[in-house]
PLY file of the C-alpha trace (Angstrom):
ply
format ascii 1.0
element vertex 722
property float x
property float y
property float z
element edge 721
property int vertex1
property int vertex2
end_header
-23.25 -23.05 2.63
-23.24 -19.74 5.11
-24.66 -16.56 3.63
-22.83 -14.00 3.15
-25.46 -11.96 5.09
-26.16 -14.18 8.10
-24.41 -14.81 11.11
-24.01 -18.27 12.96
-25.21 -18.77 16.14
-21.68 -18.96 17.52
-21.03 -15.66 15.82
-24.22 -14.43 17.46
-23.19 -15.45 21.02
-19.84 -14.28 20.66
-19.23 -11.31 22.91
-17.33 -8.00 22.18
-15.50 -6.93 25.44
-15.46 -3.39 26.41
-14.11 -1.88 29.69
-15.94 -1.76 32.92
-17.38 1.51 32.75
-18.76 0.31 29.16
-16.20 2.59 26.83
-14.43 0.63 24.39
-11.92 3.87 24.37
-10.74 2.48 27.69
-9.43 -0.47 26.07
-7.46 1.67 23.66
-3.64 0.45 23.46
-3.61 -1.63 26.69
-1.64 -4.21 24.94
1.03 -1.52 23.75
4.36 -0.79 25.98
3.82 3.09 25.03
4.46 5.91 26.99
1.96 5.61 29.63
3.08 1.92 30.43
6.60 2.64 30.18
6.31 5.26 32.82
4.66 2.94 35.38
7.13 -0.22 34.58
10.53 1.52 34.12
12.97 3.32 36.33
13.42 6.97 35.97
16.64 6.39 34.24
15.40 3.69 31.90
12.20 5.83 30.78
13.98 9.00 30.09
16.85 6.97 28.11
14.15 5.76 25.86
12.30 8.85 25.62
15.65 10.59 24.62
16.18 7.88 21.60
12.73 8.35 20.81
12.91 11.97 20.38
16.37 12.74 19.45
17.92 9.54 18.52
20.44 9.12 21.12
22.03 5.78 21.85
20.70 3.72 24.45
23.48 2.49 27.04
23.86 -1.18 27.21
23.45 -0.89 31.09
20.11 0.60 30.60
18.90 -1.49 28.12
18.81 -4.41 30.39
16.87 -2.28 32.91
14.34 -1.45 29.88
14.02 -5.46 28.62
13.64 -6.26 32.64
10.66 -4.13 32.45
9.23 -4.90 29.15
9.55 -8.36 30.29
7.54 -8.08 33.26
5.08 -5.71 31.55
4.37 -8.60 28.98
4.20 -11.45 31.07
1.58 -9.82 32.96
-0.15 -9.54 29.71
-0.12 -13.08 29.18
2.96 -13.16 26.97
5.32 -16.36 26.87
7.65 -15.74 24.04
8.96 -12.56 22.36
10.06 -11.59 18.79
11.84 -9.23 16.67
9.23 -8.23 14.49
10.53 -6.82 11.14
9.24 -6.19 7.65
11.45 -7.64 4.81
11.26 -7.10 1.68
8.17 -9.63 0.90
5.93 -6.90 1.64
4.53 -8.78 4.44
6.10 -9.48 8.14
8.51 -11.70 9.92
8.93 -13.17 13.31
10.79 -16.04 14.66
9.33 -16.63 18.52
11.26 -17.42 21.42
10.42 -18.28 24.97
11.11 -16.08 28.18
11.74 -19.42 29.88
15.04 -20.76 30.01
16.22 -23.53 32.74
18.89 -22.82 34.97
19.67 -26.30 36.61
17.87 -29.68 36.24
15.13 -28.56 38.45
15.03 -24.80 38.18
13.87 -22.38 35.63
13.43 -18.24 34.97
11.63 -16.04 32.65
14.96 -14.29 31.33
14.97 -11.49 28.51
17.64 -8.75 28.79
19.12 -5.76 27.13
21.04 -7.82 24.39
18.22 -10.00 23.62
15.92 -6.77 23.05
18.65 -4.44 20.97
19.76 -7.11 18.50
19.13 -10.54 17.08
20.35 -12.66 14.76
18.29 -14.07 11.71
18.93 -15.62 8.65
19.63 -13.11 5.65
19.91 -15.50 2.72
16.33 -17.14 2.79
14.82 -13.50 2.65
14.99 -11.10 -0.69
18.33 -9.74 -0.46
19.10 -8.91 -4.65
22.44 -10.30 -4.22
23.75 -8.55 -1.45
24.30 -11.81 0.40
25.30 -15.45 -0.45
23.16 -18.41 0.09
26.30 -19.58 2.48
26.63 -16.36 3.84
23.07 -16.58 5.79
24.17 -13.78 9.03
21.80 -10.82 9.03
20.41 -8.75 12.34
17.26 -7.25 13.46
17.62 -4.22 15.83
15.16 -2.68 18.11
13.62 0.72 16.88
12.62 2.53 19.94
10.48 4.99 17.76
7.72 2.29 17.27
6.36 1.06 20.58
6.27 -2.91 21.45
2.93 -4.69 21.96
1.69 -8.60 22.82
-0.23 -9.83 20.17
-1.79 -13.36 21.49
0.91 -14.84 23.68
3.99 -13.03 22.13
5.83 -9.82 22.78
6.40 -8.45 19.52
9.41 -5.61 19.08
9.47 -3.59 15.94
12.95 -3.93 14.47
15.08 -3.07 11.65
16.84 -5.77 9.41
20.11 -5.38 7.96
22.36 -7.45 6.71
25.83 -8.64 7.81
27.60 -5.74 6.15
25.13 -2.82 6.87
22.60 -2.57 3.94
19.42 -2.57 4.51
16.92 -5.59 3.87
13.82 -4.24 4.99
11.04 -1.53 4.31
11.70 0.28 7.71
14.98 1.54 7.66
15.71 3.52 4.56
11.87 4.74 5.58
13.18 5.88 9.17
16.28 7.83 7.39
13.79 9.42 4.98
11.81 10.50 7.90
15.10 12.14 9.70
15.98 13.81 6.43
12.59 15.23 6.07
12.32 16.27 9.68
16.19 18.07 9.15
14.76 19.98 6.24
11.46 20.81 6.97
12.53 22.05 10.47
15.22 24.48 9.19
12.66 25.89 6.49
9.69 26.04 9.08
12.26 27.96 11.32
12.25 30.96 8.77
8.20 31.59 10.24
8.58 30.41 13.48
11.94 29.86 15.20
10.33 27.80 17.97
10.16 24.84 15.89
12.89 22.18 16.40
10.96 19.25 15.08
8.91 18.01 12.25
6.99 14.87 11.89
5.49 13.61 8.57
2.13 11.81 9.52
0.23 9.41 7.60
-3.69 8.25 7.35
-3.94 5.29 5.35
-7.23 4.27 3.97
-6.94 0.12 3.44
-9.60 -1.18 1.27
-10.40 -5.37 0.74
-12.13 -7.44 -0.15
-14.26 -10.29 1.84
-15.15 -13.88 0.52
-16.87 -16.32 1.85
-14.48 -18.84 3.25
-16.22 -22.07 1.60
-16.30 -20.26 -2.00
-12.63 -18.75 -1.99
-11.23 -22.50 -1.18
-13.38 -23.81 -4.21
-11.41 -21.35 -6.25
-7.68 -22.36 -6.91
-7.08 -18.84 -8.33
-8.23 -17.07 -5.75
-6.42 -18.78 -3.15
-3.00 -19.11 -5.35
-2.84 -16.09 -7.12
-5.34 -13.55 -5.18
-7.38 -12.81 -7.65
-9.67 -14.54 -10.19
-7.90 -15.48 -13.40
-11.20 -16.48 -15.25
-14.64 -16.07 -14.58
-17.55 -14.50 -16.85
-19.02 -11.09 -15.14
-21.94 -11.43 -13.02
-25.18 -10.06 -14.23
-25.26 -7.51 -11.09
-21.66 -6.05 -10.33
-21.42 -2.39 -8.92
-23.61 -0.41 -12.11
-26.45 0.22 -9.12
-24.03 1.82 -6.95
-26.29 0.66 -4.12
-23.47 -1.02 -2.14
-21.20 1.95 -1.84
-21.81 3.29 1.47
-24.35 1.05 1.97
-25.87 -0.57 5.31
-23.02 -3.00 6.05
-23.96 -6.69 6.20
-24.98 -8.56 9.51
-21.94 -10.81 9.15
-19.31 -8.77 7.96
-20.36 -5.74 10.78
-19.85 -9.11 13.29
-16.51 -9.42 11.68
-15.50 -5.58 12.02
-16.49 -5.27 15.09
-14.41 -8.19 16.47
-11.39 -6.72 14.17
-11.85 -3.31 15.82
-11.78 -4.87 18.99
-8.25 -6.16 18.24
-6.98 -3.09 16.91
-8.16 -1.43 20.09
-5.74 -3.35 22.48
-3.14 -2.96 20.13
-3.23 0.61 19.85
-4.46 0.88 16.29
-6.59 4.00 16.29
-9.36 2.69 13.68
-11.95 5.31 13.15
-14.26 4.71 9.91
-15.56 1.52 8.25
-17.79 1.22 5.33
-19.11 -0.28 2.14
-16.64 0.05 -0.79
-18.34 0.49 -4.42
-17.65 -3.21 -5.55
-19.80 -6.10 -3.83
-18.36 -7.40 -0.91
-15.57 -4.64 -0.81
-14.95 -2.74 2.11
-12.65 0.18 3.44
-10.90 0.51 7.59
-9.26 4.23 7.86
-7.56 5.38 11.02
-6.76 8.95 12.44
-3.06 10.07 11.65
-0.44 8.83 12.67
3.49 9.64 12.86
4.72 7.78 9.43
6.83 5.11 10.81
4.13 4.07 13.40
1.32 4.24 10.96
3.23 1.91 8.37
3.92 -0.60 11.28
0.21 -0.28 12.45
-1.03 -1.31 8.64
1.52 -4.06 8.38
-0.06 -5.37 11.47
-3.32 -4.70 10.50
-3.38 -6.66 7.49
-1.93 -9.58 9.67
-4.75 -9.57 11.97
-7.36 -8.91 9.13
-6.37 -11.90 7.84
-6.67 -13.89 11.25
-9.99 -12.32 11.83
-11.77 -13.12 8.85
-10.63 -17.00 9.41
-12.40 -17.04 12.58
-15.62 -15.76 10.95
-15.32 -18.05 7.89
-14.05 -15.17 5.55
-11.13 -15.04 3.52
-9.93 -11.39 3.17
-8.24 -10.26 -0.19
-5.86 -7.67 -0.31
-5.10 -8.00 -4.02
-5.33 -5.01 -5.94
-7.96 -6.65 -8.89
-9.09 -9.80 -7.48
-12.52 -9.58 -9.58
-12.58 -8.28 -13.17
-15.36 -5.60 -14.45
-15.40 -4.46 -10.74
-13.03 -1.56 -8.55
-10.14 -2.64 -7.41
-8.22 -1.69 -3.90
-6.04 0.98 -3.05
-4.51 2.32 -0.29
-4.84 5.73 -0.08
-1.95 7.39 1.60
-2.71 10.76 3.34
0.99 12.72 4.24
1.00 15.83 5.90
3.97 17.46 8.05
3.44 18.87 11.50
5.59 20.65 13.94
6.37 20.25 17.56
4.59 23.71 17.86
1.47 21.87 16.68
0.87 23.41 13.11
-0.22 20.94 10.32
2.54 22.68 7.84
-0.01 21.81 4.47
-2.71 23.78 6.41
-3.88 27.31 5.81
-4.32 29.79 8.51
-5.97 33.00 9.40
-2.85 35.01 8.88
-0.99 36.30 5.63
2.37 34.93 7.35
1.12 31.78 8.33
-0.25 31.08 4.82
3.28 32.00 3.37
4.50 28.97 5.65
1.72 26.81 3.81
2.32 27.81 0.57
6.35 27.44 1.03
5.66 23.53 1.66
2.21 23.24 -0.72
4.49 24.50 -3.38
7.87 22.81 -2.72
6.05 19.32 -2.65
4.49 19.90 -6.01
8.00 20.72 -7.02
9.55 17.84 -5.65
6.62 15.62 -7.21
7.67 17.05 -10.61
11.03 16.72 -10.54
10.84 12.98 -9.57
7.20 11.65 -10.23
9.04 8.74 -12.13
10.31 7.65 -8.72
6.39 7.69 -7.17
5.66 5.94 -10.15
7.87 3.17 -9.97
7.18 3.02 -5.36
3.91 1.63 -6.16
4.80 -0.74 -9.08
4.23 -4.31 -8.91
2.82 -7.06 -10.92
-0.46 -6.89 -8.75
-0.94 -2.87 -9.15
-0.66 -3.21 -12.77
-4.06 -4.64 -13.09
-5.64 -1.65 -11.28
-3.88 1.57 -12.31
-6.09 3.29 -14.98
-8.88 0.75 -14.40
-12.31 2.31 -13.05
-11.80 4.23 -9.99
-7.87 3.95 -9.52
-5.51 6.92 -11.08
-3.64 6.41 -14.00
-0.11 5.60 -14.11
0.64 9.07 -15.51
1.65 10.92 -12.26
-0.17 14.25 -11.57
-1.06 16.76 -8.91
-4.30 17.93 -8.56
-4.99 21.12 -6.70
-8.51 22.22 -7.36
-9.56 25.62 -9.40
-8.99 27.82 -6.32
-5.60 27.00 -5.40
-4.52 27.09 -9.57
-5.55 30.70 -9.22
-3.79 31.68 -6.36
-0.66 30.12 -7.95
-1.27 31.62 -10.97
-1.66 35.14 -9.16
1.87 34.53 -7.67
2.96 33.78 -10.50
2.34 36.69 -12.81
3.37 38.86 -9.66
6.12 41.34 -10.66
9.44 40.53 -9.08
9.60 44.64 -8.64
6.51 45.08 -6.32
5.83 48.17 -4.73
4.89 48.40 -0.96
1.37 48.49 -1.60
1.14 46.04 -4.24
3.00 43.54 -1.53
0.37 44.62 0.69
-2.41 43.70 -1.80
-0.63 40.53 -2.23
-0.65 39.52 1.18
-4.28 40.41 1.89
-6.13 39.47 -1.30
-4.09 36.58 -2.48
-2.35 34.86 0.49
-4.72 36.22 3.23
-7.76 34.52 1.70
-6.55 31.28 1.23
-8.37 29.69 4.02
-11.70 31.17 2.88
-11.01 29.10 -0.38
-11.47 25.95 1.69
-15.21 27.04 2.32
-16.36 25.64 -1.27
-13.54 24.43 -2.36
-13.20 22.09 -5.99
-14.35 18.78 -6.06
-11.98 16.03 -5.21
-10.91 14.25 -8.64
-10.74 10.86 -8.34
-8.38 10.32 -11.15
-5.30 11.99 -9.70
-2.27 10.12 -8.09
-1.71 12.58 -6.31
-4.00 15.14 -4.77
-4.33 18.38 -2.51
-7.52 17.50 -0.01
-7.80 20.28 2.45
-4.69 20.26 4.50
-3.10 17.04 3.19
-2.04 15.35 -0.14
-3.48 12.16 -0.88
-1.29 9.39 -3.37
-4.13 7.55 -4.40
-2.06 5.51 -6.70
-0.70 3.14 -3.87
-2.30 -0.66 -4.19
-3.88 -2.16 -1.42
-1.77 -4.87 -1.08
1.55 -2.55 -0.76
3.72 -2.00 2.50
3.36 2.05 3.10
6.97 2.02 3.68
8.16 2.30 0.02
5.93 4.78 -1.66
6.42 7.12 2.00
10.29 6.65 1.74
10.12 7.78 -1.73
7.50 10.87 -1.00
9.44 11.96 2.10
12.94 11.77 0.61
12.07 13.59 -2.81
10.38 16.41 -0.72
13.27 16.47 1.94
15.67 17.32 -1.29
13.39 19.83 -2.46
13.10 21.40 1.01
16.80 21.57 1.60
17.47 23.01 -2.75
14.44 25.71 -1.37
16.36 26.82 1.74
19.99 27.00 -0.03
18.34 29.39 -2.85
16.56 31.45 -0.30
19.40 31.76 1.78
21.55 32.95 -1.46
18.96 35.65 -1.96
19.17 36.62 1.81
22.95 36.91 1.01
22.66 39.32 -1.27
20.56 41.73 0.52
17.13 40.72 -0.27
14.72 40.45 2.82
13.67 37.29 3.79
10.10 37.35 2.65
11.02 38.90 -0.63
13.37 35.99 -1.18
10.52 33.38 -0.14
8.11 34.84 -2.74
10.85 34.97 -5.56
11.97 31.22 -5.06
8.49 30.40 -4.50
7.47 32.10 -8.19
10.31 30.18 -9.79
8.67 26.95 -8.62
5.43 27.80 -9.59
6.75 28.37 -13.04
8.88 24.99 -13.34
6.50 22.86 -11.90
3.91 23.63 -13.65
3.75 20.85 -16.01
2.74 18.16 -13.15
-0.72 20.31 -12.30
-3.43 18.59 -13.93
-6.96 19.04 -13.08
-9.14 17.22 -15.68
-10.00 13.57 -16.64
-6.83 11.23 -15.87
-8.48 8.17 -18.02
-8.66 10.58 -21.36
-6.58 10.00 -24.41
-5.95 13.83 -24.67
-4.61 13.70 -21.31
-1.85 10.92 -22.37
-1.20 12.71 -25.50
-0.60 16.30 -23.65
1.30 14.49 -21.03
3.63 12.87 -23.51
3.94 16.65 -24.38
4.52 18.18 -21.32
7.61 15.43 -21.08
5.77 13.16 -18.21
6.73 9.54 -17.63
3.83 7.05 -18.73
5.29 3.74 -17.27
2.15 1.28 -17.73
4.27 -1.80 -16.77
6.18 -2.35 -13.72
9.67 -3.37 -15.71
9.17 -0.04 -17.22
8.49 2.17 -13.65
11.12 0.05 -11.69
13.89 0.63 -13.99
13.66 4.61 -12.91
14.85 3.68 -9.27
18.46 2.74 -10.96
18.91 5.60 -12.78
21.64 7.90 -12.07
19.56 10.99 -11.04
17.66 8.57 -8.47
20.92 7.18 -7.19
22.25 10.58 -6.56
18.82 11.62 -4.90
19.22 8.54 -2.35
22.50 8.44 -1.67
22.95 12.41 -0.88
19.88 12.14 1.58
21.42 9.63 3.20
18.50 7.25 2.79
19.66 4.20 0.47
23.20 3.42 -1.36
23.96 2.45 -4.87
24.31 -1.20 -3.51
21.01 -1.32 -1.83
19.41 0.40 -4.88
20.60 -2.06 -7.15
19.30 -4.84 -4.90
15.85 -3.61 -4.46
15.79 -3.46 -8.06
16.66 -6.96 -8.89
14.44 -7.99 -5.53
11.17 -5.93 -7.20
11.86 -7.55 -10.87
12.12 -11.10 -9.36
8.77 -11.01 -7.62
7.37 -9.59 -10.81
8.25 -12.79 -12.54
7.23 -15.25 -9.94
4.04 -13.20 -9.49
3.29 -13.24 -13.46
4.73 -17.10 -13.52
2.57 -18.33 -10.54
-0.39 -16.73 -12.14
0.44 -18.42 -16.03
0.81 -21.83 -14.14
-2.67 -21.53 -12.24
-4.34 -19.93 -15.28
-2.64 -23.14 -17.34
-3.81 -25.56 -14.82
-7.13 -24.26 -14.74
-7.77 -23.88 -18.46
-6.78 -28.02 -18.77
-7.65 -29.65 -15.96
-10.83 -27.84 -15.01
-12.63 -25.61 -17.87
-11.78 -28.19 -20.91
-13.03 -31.47 -18.94
-16.16 -29.98 -18.01
-16.66 -28.11 -21.71
-15.96 -31.97 -23.08
-18.09 -33.62 -20.32
-21.09 -31.37 -21.52
-20.28 -31.53 -24.98
-20.65 -35.59 -24.89
-24.05 -34.99 -23.28
-24.91 -32.81 -26.31
-23.47 -35.39 -28.62
-25.99 -38.11 -26.89
-28.80 -35.93 -27.33
-28.39 -35.65 -30.79
-27.91 -39.25 -31.19
-30.84 -39.54 -29.68
-32.78 -37.06 -31.67
-31.31 -38.56 -34.61
-33.16 -41.90 -34.15
-36.37 -40.53 -33.38
-36.48 -38.17 -36.09
-34.24 -39.87 -38.79
-32.40 -37.71 -41.59
-34.53 -34.53 -40.27
-32.49 -34.47 -37.08
-30.20 -31.98 -38.16
-33.00 -29.44 -38.24
-34.59 -30.25 -34.95
-30.98 -30.37 -33.46
-29.80 -27.26 -35.13
-29.06 -25.46 -31.81
-27.38 -28.43 -30.22
-24.79 -29.06 -33.57
-24.31 -25.42 -33.14
-23.16 -25.34 -29.56
-20.96 -28.33 -29.65
-19.06 -26.54 -33.05
-18.78 -23.74 -30.59
-17.66 -25.50 -27.74
-15.05 -27.21 -30.05
-13.66 -24.21 -31.25
-13.47 -22.58 -27.50
-11.29 -25.57 -26.84
-9.23 -25.62 -29.53
-8.01 -21.83 -28.64
-7.78 -22.67 -25.17
-5.36 -25.29 -25.92
-3.56 -23.55 -28.67
-3.14 -20.47 -26.61
-2.16 -22.43 -23.61
0.63 -24.26 -25.36
2.17 -21.12 -26.39
1.92 -19.72 -23.35
3.75 -22.48 -21.46
6.32 -21.87 -24.47
6.55 -18.20 -24.01
7.05 -19.51 -20.28
9.86 -21.36 -21.05
11.64 -18.88 -23.30
11.58 -16.11 -20.36
12.83 -18.50 -17.62
16.04 -19.14 -19.41
16.91 -15.47 -20.16
20.04 -14.84 -18.19
18.62 -12.04 -15.72
15.70 -11.05 -14.04
15.19 -7.78 -15.95
15.25 -9.74 -19.11
12.75 -12.37 -17.44
10.37 -9.83 -16.59
10.04 -7.95 -19.62
9.78 -10.95 -21.37
6.99 -12.26 -18.57
5.17 -8.88 -19.28
5.21 -8.63 -23.34
5.70 -12.37 -24.21
3.54 -14.28 -21.30
1.21 -11.80 -19.98
-0.84 -11.05 -22.96
-2.21 -15.04 -23.34
-3.93 -14.27 -20.19
-6.62 -12.00 -21.56
-6.77 -14.57 -24.85
-7.09 -17.86 -22.55
-9.71 -16.32 -20.45
-12.20 -14.96 -23.12
-12.26 -18.49 -24.19
-12.85 -20.38 -20.69
-15.61 -17.22 -19.74
-17.47 -18.14 -23.16
-17.61 -21.79 -22.09
-18.68 -20.78 -18.88
-21.99 -19.49 -20.60
-22.51 -22.56 -22.51
-21.72 -25.61 -20.20
-24.49 -26.43 -17.90
-24.44 -24.67 -14.82
-24.56 -28.10 -12.68
-21.31 -29.35 -14.27
-19.15 -26.11 -14.05
-16.84 -26.93 -11.27
-16.04 -23.26 -10.35
-17.78 -21.25 -8.31
-18.57 -18.27 -10.67
-18.88 -14.62 -10.21
-23.11 -14.31 -9.39
-21.76 -16.62 -6.51
-18.80 -15.19 -5.44
-20.11 -11.78 -5.11
-24.11 -12.11 -4.49
0 1
1 2
2 3
3 4
4 5
5 6
6 7
7 8
8 9
9 10
10 11
11 12
12 13
13 14
14 15
15 16
16 17
17 18
18 19
19 20
20 21
21 22
22 23
23 24
24 25
25 26
26 27
27 28
28 29
29 30
30 31
31 32
32 33
33 34
34 35
35 36
36 37
37 38
38 39
39 40
40 41
41 42
42 43
43 44
44 45
45 46
46 47
47 48
48 49
49 50
50 51
51 52
52 53
53 54
54 55
55 56
56 57
57 58
58 59
59 60
60 61
61 62
62 63
63 64
64 65
65 66
66 67
67 68
68 69
69 70
70 71
71 72
72 73
73 74
74 75
75 76
76 77
77 78
78 79
79 80
80 81
81 82
82 83
83 84
84 85
85 86
86 87
87 88
88 89
89 90
90 91
91 92
92 93
93 94
94 95
95 96
96 97
97 98
98 99
99 100
100 101
101 102
102 103
103 104
104 105
105 106
106 107
107 108
108 109
109 110
110 111
111 112
112 113
113 114
114 115
115 116
116 117
117 118
118 119
119 120
120 121
121 122
122 123
123 124
124 125
125 126
126 127
127 128
128 129
129 130
130 131
131 132
132 133
133 134
134 135
135 136
136 137
137 138
138 139
139 140
140 141
141 142
142 143
143 144
144 145
145 146
146 147
147 148
148 149
149 150
150 151
151 152
152 153
153 154
154 155
155 156
156 157
157 158
158 159
159 160
160 161
161 162
162 163
163 164
164 165
165 166
166 167
167 168
168 169
169 170
170 171
171 172
172 173
173 174
174 175
175 176
176 177
177 178
178 179
179 180
180 181
181 182
182 183
183 184
184 185
185 186
186 187
187 188
188 189
189 190
190 191
191 192
192 193
193 194
194 195
195 196
196 197
197 198
198 199
199 200
200 201
201 202
202 203
203 204
204 205
205 206
206 207
207 208
208 209
209 210
210 211
211 212
212 213
213 214
214 215
215 216
216 217
217 218
218 219
219 220
220 221
221 222
222 223
223 224
224 225
225 226
226 227
227 228
228 229
229 230
230 231
231 232
232 233
233 234
234 235
235 236
236 237
237 238
238 239
239 240
240 241
241 242
242 243
243 244
244 245
245 246
246 247
247 248
248 249
249 250
250 251
251 252
252 253
253 254
254 255
255 256
256 257
257 258
258 259
259 260
260 261
261 262
262 263
263 264
264 265
265 266
266 267
267 268
268 269
269 270
270 271
271 272
272 273
273 274
274 275
275 276
276 277
277 278
278 279
279 280
280 281
281 282
282 283
283 284
284 285
285 286
286 287
287 288
288 289
289 290
290 291
291 292
292 293
293 294
294 295
295 296
296 297
297 298
298 299
299 300
300 301
301 302
302 303
303 304
304 305
305 306
306 307
307 308
308 309
309 310
310 311
311 312
312 313
313 314
314 315
315 316
316 317
317 318
318 319
319 320
320 321
321 322
322 323
323 324
324 325
325 326
326 327
327 328
328 329
329 330
330 331
331 332
332 333
333 334
334 335
335 336
336 337
337 338
338 339
339 340
340 341
341 342
342 343
343 344
344 345
345 346
346 347
347 348
348 349
349 350
350 351
351 352
352 353
353 354
354 355
355 356
356 357
357 358
358 359
359 360
360 361
361 362
362 363
363 364
364 365
365 366
366 367
367 368
368 369
369 370
370 371
371 372
372 373
373 374
374 375
375 376
376 377
377 378
378 379
379 380
380 381
381 382
382 383
383 384
384 385
385 386
386 387
387 388
388 389
389 390
390 391
391 392
392 393
393 394
394 395
395 396
396 397
397 398
398 399
399 400
400 401
401 402
402 403
403 404
404 405
405 406
406 407
407 408
408 409
409 410
410 411
411 412
412 413
413 414
414 415
415 416
416 417
417 418
418 419
419 420
420 421
421 422
422 423
423 424
424 425
425 426
426 427
427 428
428 429
429 430
430 431
431 432
432 433
433 434
434 435
435 436
436 437
437 438
438 439
439 440
440 441
441 442
442 443
443 444
444 445
445 446
446 447
447 448
448 449
449 450
450 451
451 452
452 453
453 454
454 455
455 456
456 457
457 458
458 459
459 460
460 461
461 462
462 463
463 464
464 465
465 466
466 467
467 468
468 469
469 470
470 471
471 472
472 473
473 474
474 475
475 476
476 477
477 478
478 479
479 480
480 481
481 482
482 483
483 484
484 485
485 486
486 487
487 488
488 489
489 490
490 491
491 492
492 493
493 494
494 495
495 496
496 497
497 498
498 499
499 500
500 501
501 502
502 503
503 504
504 505
505 506
506 507
507 508
508 509
509 510
510 511
511 512
512 513
513 514
514 515
515 516
516 517
517 518
518 519
519 520
520 521
521 522
522 523
523 524
524 525
525 526
526 527
527 528
528 529
529 530
530 531
531 532
532 533
533 534
534 535
535 536
536 537
537 538
538 539
539 540
540 541
541 542
542 543
543 544
544 545
545 546
546 547
547 548
548 549
549 550
550 551
551 552
552 553
553 554
554 555
555 556
556 557
557 558
558 559
559 560
560 561
561 562
562 563
563 564
564 565
565 566
566 567
567 568
568 569
569 570
570 571
571 572
572 573
573 574
574 575
575 576
576 577
577 578
578 579
579 580
580 581
581 582
582 583
583 584
584 585
585 586
586 587
587 588
588 589
589 590
590 591
591 592
592 593
593 594
594 595
595 596
596 597
597 598
598 599
599 600
600 601
601 602
602 603
603 604
604 605
605 606
606 607
607 608
608 609
609 610
610 611
611 612
612 613
613 614
614 615
615 616
616 617
617 618
618 619
619 620
620 621
621 622
622 623
623 624
624 625
625 626
626 627
627 628
628 629
629 630
630 631
631 632
632 633
633 634
634 635
635 636
636 637
637 638
638 639
639 640
640 641
641 642
642 643
643 644
644 645
645 646
646 647
647 648
648 649
649 650
650 651
651 652
652 653
653 654
654 655
655 656
656 657
657 658
658 659
659 660
660 661
661 662
662 663
663 664
664 665
665 666
666 667
667 668
668 669
669 670
670 671
671 672
672 673
673 674
674 675
675 676
676 677
677 678
678 679
679 680
680 681
681 682
682 683
683 684
684 685
685 686
686 687
687 688
688 689
689 690
690 691
691 692
692 693
693 694
694 695
695 696
696 697
697 698
698 699
699 700
700 701
701 702
702 703
703 704
704 705
705 706
706 707
707 708
708 709
709 710
710 711
711 712
712 713
713 714
714 715
715 716
716 717
717 718
718 719
719 720
720 721
């Protein structure tokens, strides 16, 4: 068995490629058809057409598309590509691809490499075999993938991967990318209009994203010995190891040699693919680690994270690891999140959520800062729903993860700034206005020299020049929470501009109008701000008084996606329509049902076919031992064998409960399966089936501590996490 901290000889000999000058940075994005590659490969007409599509959303002429495709084909073949694929993100949470060869016979004895504009711009895929929420019937299979020029193609292995959207024959979005792109257009439009209050030169605002990918690594041999880990992605049973994370010795500790070899290999792959990984470190739990990149434009960052997760699995396999993205693969230790760090940047080089040295720039900062808080306050149930899944339910509110109640943490100093603005009189004298600018607004940058410590229990925290959405699960596609966040902020900025313009039209000075609207937002969004312990019962009670939602389960949270308020929001902002929202609701419920259903089946199988037979086998050994003692000691054997007899009795009790609870769970599952729709099924699985999991696990884990270690068939926590 491979030790977790040891390298095989072949791994020791495996080189990591570097550029000729020894700088790995020279390898960055060499397999990406980015702007630099396009400049070299394309005609000027084709290059400018693609850049206009990226910057301004202009349509690419089909004639020019043929030129682009030819250049892309030649570039890809020079990188060793033999096939191409439209690479998209269906509503499965992963990525999808169908490879077609460039090779095409043109006669009996002659073939060419063919790839034209038609194949680049649009392809047909089977829409019925992917989640569609009833939008398509199974006999209506047609769906389309369409090229997204804002995310550059890349060569991975021998395949040219072209990022695309995925839509149904009738035009509804069937992926995560399409609504995200629409949300990014909405935030660009709304934020640019507001940014021009402060700088007329702003023509574009880009939403940026920096994700932090947490994950577990488990030795492949050990992982394959656990059916629950391989099928459900988490351990459905297993007694906690004596040593877990309680000594805090793994966090930021020295990276094990074998893991470091995996990380270096992965980073090399990511360099070639243009994924700007910057940070790597041990996380809190044993065998838990994290990667984090440099911030990117949100659409590109989402694509890169989806690609990274695929590459991580493949590289892990080469290193005899299994990588776990499940939010809670092991009980009793920290789960894994994917913190989404979000901000807004202008084409003039300004981060709109970063304070400045001048009062007017700080008024700009406060505008976007307060509007974001207001947006979260207005639509906090949608943010909760955006991170809802059967797997993330195990993580939220456990150990380091934020609770299901969405709140905003901004720190003590910024709280004082907002409090000062809130109480400021609307009829300020010129001297008071100057004082407010200099002593409140003007000093904001100095606050960040000694700012308040981060609140790790906050789902949505301001961390200096960005907001960190900490409730996102490690397994999630970033596109969903980013679509929601950018949509709600776009809506709020749109409302803000209408209110300010209305005051200006009445004769109020622009700066005074901005202050007036911001003060009203500070007051009406105060309930979402919370600086304390998000795990406490006091906060749960206080949140209820404030009217904040507290959806602890996915079926409850998902319902928020189809309220009239939510539908009106997404339709007004042009992101999703009613049909698409209803379809996504059904898809999410179906995914929840099937996830819990699979866990239930696996748990029942392991309990009956692994745990109980092993316990009976050990019990028979004890019985034989008692019989032998009786032969030796006669009637006094009960005193000599008291411990064995007690153990036999306890084993029987646990076996009995496991059988009865497993039978009850199966019956509950059967009842749930016969319910007429996924909404009812989801609630039944949540409240009628899932509660059996902990009860069955408890008795299985008790048997693990009783049965002879040599007989126990499942790899234990102490082995998985040592």
